[in-house]
C-alpha positions in Angstrom: 134.5 119.5 76.9 131.1 117.6 78.3 133.4 114.5 80.3 132.5 110.9 79.6 131.5 108.6 82.1 132.2 105.4 82.8 129.3 103.3 82.4 129.4 100.1 85.4 127.1 97.3 85.5 124.7 97.2 88.7 124.9 93.7 90.7 122.1 94.0 92.4 119.0 93.2 90.1 116.5 95.2 92.3 118.5 98.8 91.7 118.2 98.2 88.1 116.5 100.7 85.9 116.2 97.9 83.4 118.2 94.4 82.7 120.5 96.2 80.3 122.0 97.9 83.5 123.2 94.8 84.2 125.2 94.5 81.2 125.0 90.5 80.9 125.4 89.2 77.8 122.6 86.2 78.9 119.3 86.2 79.2 118.6 84.9 82.3 120.2 86.0 85.6 123.7 85.1 86.8 122.2 83.0 89.2 119.7 81.4 87.4 121.0 77.4 87.4 119.2 76.7 83.5 119.2 76.6 79.9 115.6 77.9 78.3 114.1 78.4 74.5 113.2 81.9 73.7 110.2 83.5 71.6 106.3 83.9 72.7 104.1 81.9 71.0 106.2 79.5 69.2 105.2 75.7 68.9 108.6 74.8 70.5 110.2 71.3 70.7 113.3 69.9 73.3 114.5 66.4 73.5 117.1 65.3 76.4 118.6 62.2 73.9 119.0 63.0 70.0 116.8 61.1 68.1 114.1 60.8 70.9 111.6 62.9 68.5 109.4 61.1 66.3 110.4 62.9 62.7 107.7 63.6 60.5 105.0 62.4 62.9 102.6 62.5 66.4 102.7 59.1 66.5 104.8 56.5 65.8 103.8 52.8 66.0 107.1 52.4 68.0 109.3 55.5 69.5 112.5 55.2 70.5 112.7 53.4 73.7 109.3 52.3 73.5 108.3 55.8 75.5 104.7 56.1 75.4 102.7 58.9 73.7 100.7 60.8 75.4 99.0 64.3 74.4 97.4 66.8 76.1 95.2 69.6 74.3 94.1 72.8 75.6 92.0 74.0 72.9 88.8 72.2 70.8 90.3 69.8 68.2 88.7 72.2 65.5 90.1 75.7 67.1 91.5 77.7 64.1 94.9 77.4 63.9 96.0 81.0 65.9 93.9 79.3 68.7 94.8 75.7 68.6 96.9 74.7 71.8 98.7 71.2 72.3 101.8 69.2 72.7 102.9 65.9 72.6 104.9 64.1 75.2 107.2 61.0 75.2 107.6 59.1 78.7 108.3 56.6 80.2 105.1 55.4 81.7 101.5 57.9 80.7 100.3 59.7 83.4 97.3 57.5 82.9 98.5 54.5 85.0 97.6 55.8 88.6 95.8 54.0 91.0 92.7 56.6 91.2 91.6 59.6 92.8 91.2 60.4 96.4 89.9 63.3 98.5 93.1 64.6 100.4 93.0 67.2 103.7 94.8 70.1 103.6 95.5 73.7 105.6 95.2 75.6 102.4 92.1 77.9 101.5 90.7 77.7 98.3 86.9 78.7 96.7 86.3 79.1 93.3 83.0 80.1 93.4 82.6 83.8 93.1 78.9 84.1 92.2 76.3 85.6 94.0 74.4 83.4 95.5 78.0 81.9 97.2 77.5 83.3 100.5 80.9 82.6 101.7 82.8 85.4 99.2 81.6 89.0 99.4 82.1 92.2 98.2 85.0 94.8 99.7 83.3 98.6 98.5 85.8 99.9 100.6 89.7 100.3 100.1 91.1 98.0 101.4 94.6 96.8 102.4 96.4 93.6 103.3 99.7 93.7 105.5 102.4 91.4 105.2 101.0 88.3 104.5 102.4 85.6 107.5 105.0 83.1 107.1 103.5 79.5 108.7 105.3 78.4 111.0 105.2 74.8 110.5 106.4 72.8 107.5 104.0 73.8 105.2 104.9 73.6 100.8 102.7 75.2 98.3 99.9 73.1 97.5 98.9 73.2 101.7 100.4 76.7 101.9 98.1 78.5 98.7 95.1 80.6 100.0 92.2 82.7 97.5 91.8 86.3 98.3 88.9 86.8 95.6 87.8 86.6 92.6 84.8 86.3 89.8 83.3 84.0 87.6 83.4 80.2 88.3 85.9 77.7 87.0 83.1 74.7 85.9 81.1 78.1 83.4 84.6 78.5 82.5 84.0 82.1 82.5 86.9 84.5 85.3 89.3 85.0 87.8 90.9 84.7 90.9 93.6 85.9 93.1 95.4 83.9 95.6 98.4 84.8 97.6 100.9 81.5 98.6 103.2 81.5 101.5 105.2 78.1 102.3 108.3 76.9 103.7 109.2 73.5 102.6 109.9 72.4 99.3 107.3 69.6 97.0 108.9 66.3 97.5 107.5 63.8 95.7 104.6 65.3 95.2 103.3 67.6 92.4 100.3 70.1 91.5 98.0 70.5 88.5 95.4 72.8 87.9 92.5 71.5 85.7 90.6 74.7 86.2 92.7 77.2 84.5 96.0 79.2 83.9 98.6 79.9 86.6 100.1 83.2 87.0 102.8 83.0 89.6 104.3 86.6 90.6 107.1 85.5 93.5 107.5 88.7 96.3 109.6 86.5 98.7 112.2 83.5 97.9 112.7 81.9 94.9 110.5 79.2 93.2 112.8 76.2 91.9 109.5 74.7 90.0 110.1 71.2 87.7 107.6 70.9 85.2 107.1 67.8 82.9 108.3 69.9 79.8 110.9 70.6 82.4 112.6 73.0 84.8 112.4 76.7 85.3 113.9 79.1 88.2 112.1 82.1 88.7 113.1 85.1 91.5 111.2 87.9 92.3 110.5 90.3 89.8 109.9 87.6 87.3 106.7 85.5 86.2 106.2 81.7 85.8 102.1 81.0 83.8 101.4 77.3 83.9 99.0 76.5 81.6 95.8 74.5 82.6 96.9 70.6 83.1 100.4 71.0 83.2 101.7 69.1 86.3 104.8 70.8 88.1 106.4 70.9 91.8 106.8 73.8 93.3 110.3 73.6 95.0 112.2 76.2 97.6 115.1 77.7 95.6 118.4 77.4 96.4 119.2 79.6 100.0 115.7 80.6 100.4 113.5 79.1 103.2 110.3 80.3 103.2 108.8 81.5 99.8 105.7 84.2 99.7 104.4 85.9 96.7 100.9 85.9 94.3 99.1 83.9 91.3 96.7 85.1 89.0 94.3 82.2 87.9 92.0 82.9 85.0 88.8 80.5 83.9 87.9 79.9 80.2 90.7 82.4 78.4 94.3 82.3 78.4 97.3 84.6 78.9 97.9 86.5 75.7 100.5 89.9 74.3 98.6 92.8 73.9 98.1 94.7 70.2 100.6 97.1 70.1 98.3 99.2 67.8 100.5 103.1 67.1 103.5 101.6 69.1 104.5 99.6 66.4 106.6 96.4 66.3 108.6 96.6 69.5 107.6 98.2 72.9 106.6 96.5 76.4 107.2 93.2 76.7 109.2 91.8 73.7 108.4 88.3 72.8 111.7 87.2 72.1 112.1 87.7 76.2 110.1 85.1 77.0 111.1 81.6 77.9 110.7 78.2 77.5 112.2 75.0 79.4 113.9 72.4 77.7 113.7 68.4 78.6 114.5 67.2 81.7 113.8 64.2 83.5 114.2 62.8 87.1 117.2 60.6 87.8 115.1 57.6 89.9 112.0 57.2 87.8 110.6 54.5 90.2 109.2 56.7 93.7 105.9 56.6 94.9 104.2 60.4 93.7 101.2 61.9 95.2 99.5 64.5 92.4 97.7 66.8 93.9 94.9 68.0 91.4 92.4 71.7 91.8 89.2 70.9 90.3 86.4 72.5 90.3 88.0 74.7 93.2 88.7 71.5 95.5 91.5 69.5 96.0 91.8 65.5 95.0 94.8 63.5 94.5 95.7 60.5 92.7 98.6 58.1 94.0 101.7 56.4 91.8 105.1 54.5 91.7 107.0 56.3 89.3 107.7 60.2 89.0 105.2 62.3 86.7 108.5 63.7 85.4 109.8 61.2 83.0 109.4 63.2 79.7 112.1 62.7 77.4 110.9 64.6 74.7 108.4 66.7 73.5 106.4 69.1 71.2 104.1 71.5 71.0 102.3 74.9 72.3 101.0 74.0 76.0 103.9 74.9 77.9 104.9 76.5 80.8 107.2 80.1 81.0 108.7 82.7 82.6 109.3 86.5 82.2 111.7 89.3 83.7 110.1 92.4 84.3 113.1 93.9 84.6 113.1 93.6 80.5 110.0 95.8 80.5 110.4 98.6 78.2 108.1 101.4 79.3 106.3 103.8 77.5 105.4 107.2 78.7 104.6 110.6 77.8 107.2 113.4 76.7 105.2 115.8 76.5 102.3 116.6 79.0 99.9 114.7 81.3 100.5 111.2 83.2 99.4 107.8 80.9 96.9 105.2 81.9 98.0 102.6 83.6 97.4 100.4 80.1 100.5 101.6 78.8 102.1 98.9 81.0 100.1 95.8 80.6 102.8 93.0 80.5 100.2 90.4 79.6 96.4 90.2 78.7 93.4 88.0 78.9 90.7 88.4 76.4 86.7 88.2 77.9 83.2 87.5 75.2 83.2 91.7 75.0 86.0 92.4 72.3 86.3 96.1 73.7 87.1 94.8 77.5 89.6 92.2 78.6 89.0 90.1 81.7 91.8 91.2 83.4 95.3 93.2 82.3 98.8 92.1 84.5 100.2 95.2 84.5 104.2 96.7 85.7 104.4 99.3 87.7 108.3 99.6 88.0 111.1 102.0 87.5 111.1 104.3 84.7 111.7 107.8 83.8 109.6 110.9 84.2 109.2 113.9 81.9 105.9 115.1 81.2 105.9 118.9 81.7 103.7 121.3 83.2 101.7 118.4 84.0 100.7 116.6 88.0 102.8 113.4 87.0 101.3 111.0 89.7 97.8 109.2 88.8 95.0 111.5 89.2 92.4 110.5 91.4 89.7 108.5 89.6 87.4 106.1 90.0 88.1 103.8 87.3 85.5 100.8 86.2 87.7 98.4 86.5 89.0 96.5 90.1 92.4 96.9 90.9 94.5 94.3 93.2 98.2 95.8 93.6 101.1 93.9 95.6 104.3 95.8 96.1 107.5 93.2 95.2 109.7 95.2 96.4 111.2 98.5 97.4 110.1 101.4 99.1 106.0 102.4 98.3 105.5 104.2 101.5 104.3 107.1 99.0 101.2 105.2 98.5 100.3 104.2 101.6 102.3 103.8 105.1 100.6 100.1 104.8 101.6 99.0 102.1 104.7 97.4 101.9 106.2 94.3 100.6 104.3 91.4 101.1 101.1 92.4 101.1 98.9 93.8 98.9 96.0 96.1 98.7 93.0 96.0 96.6 90.3 99.0 95.1 87.2 97.8 93.8 85.3 99.2 90.5 84.0 102.9 90.6 85.4 103.1 94.3 87.6 106.4 94.4 90.9 106.5 95.3 94.4 107.9 95.0 97.7 108.6 96.9 97.8 110.4 99.7 101.2 110.7 100.5 103.3 113.6 100.9 104.3 113.4 96.8 101.3 114.6 96.2 100.9 117.7 98.5 104.6 118.8 97.2 104.0 117.6 93.4 101.2 120.7 93.3 103.5 123.0 94.7 106.6 122.1 92.0 107.4 125.4 90.5 109.5 123.5 87.4 109.5 120.0 86.9 112.6 118.3 85.9 113.0 115.0 83.3 113.3 112.4 87.0 113.3 108.9 87.5 110.5 107.0 89.7 110.1 104.0 91.2 113.6 103.6 91.4 114.4 100.6 93.3 110.5 98.8 93.6 108.9 96.8 91.6 105.3 96.5 92.1 102.6 94.5 90.2 98.7 94.9 89.2 96.1 93.3 88.5 93.0 94.8 86.8 89.5 93.7 85.8 86.7 94.6 84.2 85.2 91.9 86.9 83.5 92.9 90.6 85.4 91.3 92.8 84.4 88.9 95.7 86.4 87.9 98.3 86.6 84.9 100.7 86.6 85.1 104.4 90.0 84.6 104.7 90.8 87.3 102.9 88.2 89.5 105.0 89.0 88.4 108.7 90.7 85.4 108.2 94.5 86.2 106.9 94.4 88.1 110.2 96.3 91.0 108.1 93.3 92.9 106.1 92.6 97.0 106.9 90.0 99.1 105.5 90.8 102.4 104.6 88.6 105.5 104.1 88.2 106.4 107.9 91.4 108.1 108.3 90.6 111.6 109.4 94.8 112.6 108.2 93.4 111.7 105.2 91.0 114.9 105.3 94.2 117.0 106.4 96.3 115.7 103.7 93.5 116.4 101.3 92.3 120.2 102.0 89.5 121.7 100.4 92.1 124.6 99.2 88.7 126.4 96.7 86.8 127.4 99.7 89.4 128.7 101.8 90.7 131.6 98.7 88.8 134.7 99.3 89.4 135.4 95.6 87.1 132.2 94.1 84.0 133.2 96.8 84.0 136.6 94.9 83.9 134.8 91.8 81.3 132.7 92.8 78.9 136.0 94.1 79.9 137.8 90.5 79.1 134.2 88.7 76.1 134.6 90.8 74.7 137.6 90.2 75.7 136.9 86.3 73.3 134.1 86.4 70.7 135.5 88.0 70.7 138.5 85.3 70.6 136.2 82.8 67.9 133.9 83.8 65.4 137.3 84.0 66.4 138.0 80.5 65.8 134.9 79.4 62.8 135.2 81.0 62.0 138.3 79.2 62.8 137.2 75.8 60.3 134.1 76.0 57.7 136.5 77.0 55.9 138.1 74.0 54.2 141.1 76.3 57.5 142.1 78.1 60.1 141.6 74.7 57.5 143.8 73.2 57.3 146.7 75.4 61.3 146.2 75.3 61.0 146.7 72.2 58.5 150.0 72.1 60.9 150.9 74.4 64.1 151.1 71.7 61.4 153.1 69.3 
């Protein structure tokens, strides 16, 4: 009889094949201090004090505690129901009670105009890699530690996207951030983000993502036991993140709707403190000063909300017979473009899973895809892809730039005589932002960060990817035979097209 092994819970979240390895009864990790509401695409509601949320209407003449009703819209008023986004908030003081906008100085490197006539941005036709981005030596918060790497389009045109990296060493205290340009998708790599939003608190760790819709105010703070934070932000303009359609997969799989978590109402204990609210508007920073906290919302209802998702919960799909599947099968979230057949971008998970394709070269084949790719390793050893591809760094491959892996595993894979089922990318997590756009890159990404390395000039690549065909004596003999056969076939074809030669040939057979 086959012995039955005891299933033991995995304690380290970075060593699971899937979240279920934790054998947890909670939808959140053990160190997450907050409560959430589950369910993608719902119109959620929450109230700190029962009875605060108005019943059966949005804007009563008198709210409980004489709160102010404030609405935030994300779409046109008359947008179809499935594309109509708004939230009503019931707060101690309206956001309109402030002291005006002012320009501010910042150490951030923000660039949002990615048009060809902007001399500050350029293409990177080469394959590019960045070593881990440096943590600032001076106290720096999220606002000042945000740096644009590249993008396409312009927020003023409501079309396009931008890719950022952030590095900071202190929390935002009495300071909030509001992106008036587009949606932010946060992907932490180092350190935990303790995020306060107008709708409530969210705790976001490496291996999780956070989406903050355009116009929602947040304070980004360091989580418990984190002294520094580093990660990636993907911004989209004129569109928003959506779950991809599943097609033949059916009703479940990939990122399941129930695993997306939304906050519950929460307010600051002391609301009467000075606050600075930094806006990013058309790619520029400005700020307003006010004498009260913006986090004074006691109740809300709607669907313009921040939310988070744990990437270890991703239900991966794969080939169970032959061939390597396209990365689209690992899409967590997608963003539509004006072309119904081509998304603006896909946010893709590349994590641990089983690989079982038989008689197949299992790693990604060399390719020149139309999409531009930005990859970042969140944790684990990705030296099989490249010696320089490390957690905290990144890489990019522009559309139609030839690329693939140059590691020893590629050579090894071609020599395997029998390929058994195996677990791949164990103890690792990498994300990819794949865009249909040609990305233009900032001066910070090309030079200022000090950690870029352009690929394609390493002679070791030629040693790894040898021309085995030309060295094969059988191949040379076969080429000579093919050449002779084609020559004879050409002569025969020319003879058949020449009536006099054809007649002579036919006379010879009489």
